[in-house]
N, C-alpha and C positions, 0 to 999 in steps of 0.2 A: 910594783908594777908602774908604768906611766899612766895616769888618767885624765883625761880633760873633758870639761863642761860642754855637754852638745847643745846647740843653740835653743834647745827648747825645755832644756834643765835638768836634763837625765845625764847621768855621769857614764862616758863611753871608756873602753880600753881596747886593746887588740883581740882581747879575748870577748867582747861584748856590751854590754848595756847593763847598768844598775837601774831596775824598775823602782819608780818613785812611789809607786804603792805599797809595795810589798817590801822592796829591798834586793828580790830574788836576782841572779844575774842572768841575762838573756842572751843568748849567740846572736847576732845580726849580719846580715849581708843586704849591700845596695836593693835587691829586687823585693826585700820584706816589708817594706815600707806601705802600710801602716803597720807598725809592729805591735801586737798584743801579747802580754804577759799573762801566765796562766791564772792569773788574779784578777785577770779583764781590763786591766789597766792598759790605755792605749800609751806604750814607751818611748816609741818614736813614730811620728808620725810626718807627712808633706807638709801640713800646716797646722797651726794652733785649733782649728776646728775641728779635727781629728782625734782630739783630747777628750778623755772620758774620766771622769772623776775616780780617784782612788779611794782604797779600800775604807779608810777612815771616815771619808766624806761621804761613801755611799751608806756607811754604817748609822752615820749621824743623821742621815737623811730618811732612812729606814726608821730611825727610833722615833723621829718627829712623826712621820707618817702613821706609825702604831698609835702614837698618843693622840692625833688626830681622829684616827678610825674608832678608837676607843670610846674618845669623849663624844661622837657622833654615833653611839650606840651600837658600833660594829655592823653600821647599814652598808649593804651593797648596793653596786651600781645596778640601775634597771638594765635588763638585756639589751634593748634597743640603744641605750646609753652607751653602754659597753662596746657594742658593736660600731658605733661613730666613731667612739675615741680609738678603739684598733684601727678603723680605717685611716685618720688623722695622723697618728703614729706611724703606720707602714708607709706613709708617702713623705715623712718627715726627714729634714736633711740631717738632722741629730740623732738619728737611730742609728745604732752600732749593735747588730745581732741583736739580742733579746733585751739590751738595756737603752734606755734614754742618755744620751751622750751629755746633757745639762745637769741632770741632776744623779744620774747612775742607777735610779731604779729600775727593777725589772719590769717589762710592759709585755712580757710573755711567760708562762709558766706559772708557777705559785710560789711565793705570793705576788701578786702584780699589782700596779698602780694602779691598773684599769678597772679591777674589781671593787675597789675602795670608794664608797659614794663622797667622802670626805677630802679625796685629793683632786689636785689640778696639774695642767700643764706648766711647768716652770718658765716658758715663755709665752703662756697664754693661749694656747691653740685650742684647749677647752677648760671650763672651770668644772669644779666641784658641783654634786646634785644637792640642791637646798633639801633641806630634812623636811619629811611630811609630818 
C-alpha cells in the first residue's frame, strides 16, 4: 500500500489516514476536515490550531492533574468560580467539543478540569483557586 506523510504529520493512503493518537485507520474525504478519530484526536485539520493532544499526552496531563488535586486535599472549585471558568472555556477558540484543545483535559462531564480547585487554564485565562 502506497502511503505518504500529510503536511500535519499523519500517514495518508488511498484508504484513509492513520491517527497519530491511537494508530487507527480513519477514512477521509475533503469535506471531513477537521477529521476527529474515535479516540478524540484531530487526525487532519485545516490548520495546526485545530489539533488536540493525543491519548498519551492527555493521559499524562490527567495524571498530573490528579496528583495536584490530591496534594491540594481534593478541594473542589467553589460554584461561582466554576461557573466563571465554564463561561470562559465556552467562548475559547481552543475548545473542541468537551475538551480543551491545548491540554486535552475534559471541561464538560466528569471528571473535568473545572471542578478541581488546583487546576488552571494552560493558556492563562483562569488560574487555580487558592487553598483556604
